[in-house]
N, C-alpha and C positions, 0 to 999 in steps of 0.2 A: 269540375274543378281540376286543373292540371297540377300534378304532382311534381314538384321541382326537386331535381338531385341536390345533395350537398354540395356545396362550392368547392370543396376539396377534390370531388369527382371530376371536376372540369378543368383541373390543374394539369400543366405539362408533367409534373412529378408523378401523378396518378397514371396518366397515359404512359409514361415511360416504365413505370412499375409493371403494369399489365402487358406492356410489349416485352420486357425482359421475361417475365413469367411464361407468357405464351411462347415465346422462341425456345425457351429452356425446356418446356414440357413437350413441345413439338419435336425437339430434337431427341429428347429421351425417348418419346414414344417411337420414333422412327428406329432409334438403336434397338431397343428392347424388342419392338415388333420383327425387326430383321433377324435378331437373334432367335426369336421363338420360331418364326417360319423356317428359319435355315435348319434348325435341330428337328422340326417336324418333318421337313423333307429328307433329312438324313437318317432319321432313326425310324424303326418300324414300331410304331406306337399304336396299339389297340386295346381295347378293354378285354379282360380275361373272361373267356367263355368255358368254365370247367364243365367236367362230366362227373356223374355220381357212380361210384365203383364200391365195391365191398371192400373192407379193410382186410389187408392180409398181414400174416406175420410169419415168422420162420420158427418152425417147431424144434423139438430138442433133437430129432433126427436130422434137422438141417433142411428139411423140405418146407416149402411154403404153403400155408394153409389160409383158408378163408375163415375170418371171424364172423360167426353167424350174427345177424341183426345189427351189425355195425357197418355203416356206409360213410364214405369220405369223398371230398371234391377232389378231383385230380385234373392235371392238365400236362400238356407237353412243355419242355424247357423252353422252347422257342416261344410259345404262347406266353409263359410266364415273364420273359424278357420284354415281350412287346407291352405287356400289362405295366411293367415296371416304368418303362420309357413313358407310356401314357399318363401314369401317375406323376412322374417327375415334371412333365410339360404342364400338367394341370397346376401343380405347385408353384412353377415358374410364372405362370400367367396370374394366379392369385397374388403372389407376392409383389409382381411387378405393378399390379393395378394398385396395390396398397401403397407401395413405394411412390407411385406417380402422384398420388393424392397427397402424401407427406411432403413430397418435393414441390408440389404446386404451393402449398402453404408457406414453406420455408422460402420458396422463391419471392413470393410477395413481401415478406418481411425484408429479405436481402435486397430486392428491387428498390423498395421504398428508401432504404438506408443509402444505397449506392446512388440512386438518382438525385437524394438530397445533397450528397457530398458533390455530385457532378454540377448541380444548380446553385450551389453556395455563391459562386462568383456573381451569378446573375441576380440574386437576392441582395448582394452587396451593391451592384449597379443599380438596382432598383431603390435600395434605401438611400443612396447618394443623390440620386436624381429627386428623390421627394424632399430631401433636405435643402435642395437649391431653391433660393428665392430670387426675384427679380432684382433685389439690391444686393444680394451675396451670392457671387458665382465663384467664389474661392474654394469650395468643396471639390475634393479630388478622389477618385476611386483608389488608385496607387495600388493596384492589384499586384500581388507578389506570386512567385511560383513559376512552372514551366511555361515556355512561351507557346501555348497552344491557342485554340481558336478564341476562347473565352478570355485569355489574357490579351490577345490582339484586339479583341472588342472592347475591353476595358482601357487599353491604352488608346484606341480610337476615340472613345468617349472622353477621356481626359484631354485629348488634343482639342476635340471639340469645344469643351468646356474652356479651355484656355483661349481658343479664338473667340468665343463668345464674351468671356471676360474682358479680353483686350478690346473687343467692339464696343462693349458698354463703357469701359473706361475712357476710350477715345470719344465716345459721344459726350460723356460728362465733362471731358477735358475741352471739347469743342465749345460747349455752352459756356464753361467758366472762361475760357481764353477770349471767346468773342465778346462776351459781356464786359471783359476787362479792356481788350484792345480797341473795341469800337467805342469806348468811352473817351478815348483821346481825340479822335478827329471829330467826334460829335461836340466836344467841349469847344474845339477851335471853331467850329461852324456856329455854335451857339453864341460864342464870344464876339464874333465878327458880325453876326445878325443883329444882336442887341446893342453893339457899339457903333456900328456903321449903317449897315442896310436898313435897320428899323427906323431910321430918322430921314426925313424928307430934306432937310438942309444940309445932308452930308455932301461934300464936295465930290464932283465927279471922279477926281483922281483917286480919293479915299474909296469911293464906292467900286471902283474898276479893281483896285488893288484887293479889296475885301472879297469881291466876286471871284477873282483869280485864286485866292487862298481857299474859299469854300469849294471851289472846282477841283483844286488839287487835293483837298481833303476827302471829297467824295471818290476821287480815283483811288486814294490810298485804302479807303474802306472797302472798295470793290476788290482790289487787289488782296487786301487782308482777308476777306471773306474766302477767297479762292485758296489761298495758301493755308488757312485754318482747316478748310475741307480736305486739302491734301495730307496735312498733317494728321488729321483724325483718321484718315485711311492709311496710315503708316506708309505713306509714299513721300519721297522727298519733294519738297517744293521746287517748281521749275525756275530756279534762279537764273537770271540772264547774266552770262560771263561777258562783262565789259569793263572797261576803264571807268572808275567812279571818281570824281573830283570831291574829296571829304570835306573840303573847305566850302563847296557849293551846297551840299546837301546839308551841312551844318548850318549855313547861313540862311537856308530855306527854313529849317526848323526854328531857329532863332527868330526869325520873322513871324512865324505863325504863332509862336508861344509868348511874343512880346505883349500882346494884349493881356493874356492870363497873368503874366508877370507883374504887370503894371496894376492889374485889379489887386494884387497882394502887395503893392507897393515894394516890389523886388526890383534891384538895379541889376539888370542883365548885361554883362560885360562879355564882349565877344573878341576872341583872340584867334582869328582865323587866318593862319599863315598859309598863303598860296602854294601850291605844289604838290602837297602828299596826294597820292592817287593809289587806290587799291583795286584789285580785280574782283569783281562780283556784281551782285544785284543793287542798284541804287536805291529802289523802292524798299528792299529788305533792309539795307544798312540805315536808310532814313527812318524806318520804323524803329530800329534799335535805339537810334538818337532820340526819337519822339519819347520812347518810353522813358529813357533816362531823364530828360527835361520834364516830362510829366510828373514823375516822382519828386524831382528837385522843387518844381514850383508848388506842389501840394504840401510838401513837407518843411520847406524852409520857413524860418521865422520872417514875419512880416517886416518889411523894411530892410532886410539883409541883402547881402550881394550874392548873385548867382553868376558863374563863370562857365562859358562855353568856349572851348579852345580846340584847335587842330594844329598838328605838328608831325614831326617824323624824328626817330632816333634809332640808330644801329640798324638801318634797313627796315624798319617797322614804322608804319603810319598810325598815328593815334588820334582819337577824339576823346576829349575829357570833358566831364560835367562836374563841377564843383558847387557844393551847395552849403548853407550855413544852418543846417537842420539839427535834429536831435542826435545824429550819429548812429553808429551801429557797434554793439558790443563786440569785443574781439572773439568771444566764442561763437558769435553768430555770423562771423565773416565768411566762413567757409560754407555755411548753408544758406546764406540769404539768397542764392541764385537758384535754391530748390523750389519747384513748384509748391504751392500752398504752404511755404514756410511763413511762420507767423513770428513777429518780432515786435516786442513792446517798445524797445529802444528806437525803432525806426519810426514810430508813430508818435505824433505830437499829442500832449496830454489831453488837448480839448477833443482831438479825434477819439482817443480812447474813451474819454468820458462821455463823449455824445453817442457813440455807437454801443458802448458796453463791450466792445471785443476789439482785438486787434485784427487788422484786416490781413488776409492771406495775400502774398505777393505773387503775381503771375508774370507781370511785365519783366522783371529781371530774368526770370527763367527763360522767356522767350528771347531776350536780349542775348543771353548766353548761347541759346540754340542758334540764332541768326550768325553771331560772329564765329562760333566754332565752325559753321558750315562753310564759312569763308576762309578757313585755315587760320584764324585768329584766337584770340583769348580776352577775357574780361577780367580786370584787376579792381581791387577796392582798397582805398586807404581811407580809414575813418576813425574818428575819436569821439567818444560820447560827450555830448554837450557842446561839441564844437561844430561838427559837419562830416560830410562824406565827400570823397572824390572817386567817381567811376571812370576807368579809362577802358577804350576799346583799342585793343592792339591788332593791327591787320598788316599783313605782308605787304610792303610798299611796292608798287609797280610804276613808279615814276621813271620817265625816261632819262631825267637829269640826274637821278640818284645812282652814284657809283659805290656807295659805301656798302661793305660786305655785310650781309645780314647774319646777325647772331642766331644761334638755335632757338633761343627763347626770347621773348620781349624783356626789355629792362624791368627790374623790379621796383624802382622808385617811382615817385610822383613826378610826372613831367612838368606839372605846374610849380613845383618847388614847395618850400615849406609855406605855411600860412603866415600872413603878416600879424 
């Protein structure tokens, strides 16, 4: 049966302690040994070899006399000096050996304490790593102190955790964004299939139109997946810099969402003024319009009016979507474009009642990301119980436009007051 050593004897702390003690004892032995052998070479050290002689004394007359029957040990002065040196070296050797033993014991305790202090940051790194879970990467070591090797190690681990957390957040964001964004073109495809392509008696013109709409939706889904993957990797989407006819992309969006609006008995009004042009990616801007239309169709009251308009003002081209939905509270207006923002005011009572919760909005956050990447901004004009108007403001690049562009887009609603 193999005897296993205690676990603490296999730690780095124990090995460091032995190393400290061994080095200290070795250096001390070299020092004391060198001193001892140097003194041995310099001093005449020999044991005393006395002789036996009769004891003498000085008599009253001043003469030396021998005391009978009394003997003493005698030696020469040089022999006595050699004997003293020999005894001194023996004492030095004995005390050095005792001191080395005591020093070894003290060095073990001191080495254990010093190695514990030196390895304290490592224990902190280990404890932090053990507290990290797959769903919580927010823990950081945040080691303070001098910028030594252990501090650099802790900072490196913190940077690695930061990158890992960002990667996991991007992964979760990808799943959430994909599930939300893919729903829009899938709904368009489903609506056209159910309303047109699923019926054998559908006119060929309607079938061709629905087929084209489905094909464009599939293309948008493909481009959407590519952009979401790029966004998840924290790289900028490869937007194509070209002149985009805003009236054209708004008209295509209105055409595709017409069936969805009709299913909810919404009256879709189009006010598409020709001319406004912006520089950017037509697919990305189309996706922003789709998100606004999707929210409007989903949240507007059945039988109400839905307005999609395009125009320009003060050098800024704009696309506006107005609905007659529940509206957004003033306190939520600045936060409605945040990812995962939850607003009860933006949900219809039926939706809240059926789901038991208020859905988190991702579409508006992506709208803002797309518009801001094109140098524009998104504004909101909303009133609870009346409806909301979302406006995409983009720098106009129309060749016929000579109006000096203002530093910021106008703050008013380009559609004017509600009737």
